[in-house]
C-alpha positions as CSV (number, residue, x, y, z in Angstrom):
1,M,-16.8,-14.1,9.3
2,T,-15.7,-10.5,9.6
3,K,-15.4,-8.5,6.3
4,R,-12.2,-6.5,6.0
5,K,-11.0,-3.9,3.6
6,I,-7.3,-3.1,3.4
7,T,-6.3,0.3,1.9
8,D,-2.8,0.6,0.6
9,T,-2.0,4.2,1.2
10,L,1.0,4.0,-1.1
11,N,-1.1,3.2,-4.1
12,L,-4.3,5.3,-3.9
13,K,-6.4,6.5,-6.8
14,F,-7.7,10.0,-6.0
15,E,-10.7,11.4,-7.8
16,P,-11.9,15.1,-7.9
17,F,-14.0,15.8,-4.9
18,D,-17.6,16.4,-6.1
19,R,-19.6,15.4,-3.0
20,Y,-21.7,18.6,-3.1
21,G,-22.8,18.7,-6.7
22,S,-19.7,20.2,-8.4
23,V,-16.0,19.7,-8.1
24,T,-14.2,21.6,-5.3
25,P,-11.1,23.1,-6.9
26,G,-7.9,21.9,-5.2
27,M,-9.5,18.9,-3.5
28,S,-9.5,15.2,-4.3
29,W,-10.5,12.1,-2.4
30,H,-10.1,8.3,-2.3
31,N,-13.3,6.5,-1.3
32,I,-12.6,3.8,1.3
33,S,-16.2,3.1,2.4
34,F,-18.3,6.2,1.5
35,N,-22.0,5.5,0.9
36,K,-23.8,8.2,-1.2
37,E,-27.3,7.3,0.1
38,S,-26.5,7.5,3.8
39,G,-23.8,10.2,3.5
40,Y,-21.6,8.2,5.9
41,G,-18.3,6.6,5.2
42,T,-14.6,6.9,5.4
43,Y,-12.3,8.5,2.8
44,I,-8.9,10.0,2.4
45,S,-8.8,13.5,1.0
46,K,-6.1,15.7,-0.3
47,L,-6.4,19.5,-0.3
48,N,-4.0,21.9,-1.9
49,P,-2.8,24.8,0.2
50,G,-5.6,27.4,0.5
51,T,-8.4,25.1,-0.6
52,K,-11.8,25.9,0.8
53,T,-14.9,23.8,0.9
54,I,-18.4,25.1,0.4
55,P,-20.5,25.7,3.5
56,H,-22.3,22.4,4.4
57,T,-23.8,20.6,7.4
58,H,-23.3,17.1,8.8
59,L,-25.9,14.8,10.4
60,G,-23.2,13.2,12.5
61,F,-19.6,13.8,13.5
62,E,-16.6,14.5,11.3
63,E,-13.1,13.4,12.1
64,F,-9.8,14.5,10.6
65,L,-6.3,13.0,10.6
66,I,-3.9,15.6,9.3
67,L,-0.7,14.1,7.9
68,E,0.8,17.4,6.6
69,G,-0.2,21.0,6.8
70,E,-3.0,22.4,8.9
71,L,-6.8,22.7,8.8
72,K,-8.3,26.1,9.7
73,L,-11.9,26.0,10.8
74,L,-13.9,29.2,10.3
């Protein structure tokens, strides 16, 4: 039997984004399947205009689906 998780995007609970040890101002996320031990997963994030994340690295790939606004990579 396949396990399935359905995420209702109209009723999400967002938490302050604190993945790197402290809260990133202007950023929040909804955990769909994120695993802290592996560092992998899927989540929905919200960033206020002008929000910047701290420099960090990834062991794998990173994907974005932008619903509104734009993402500037430096």
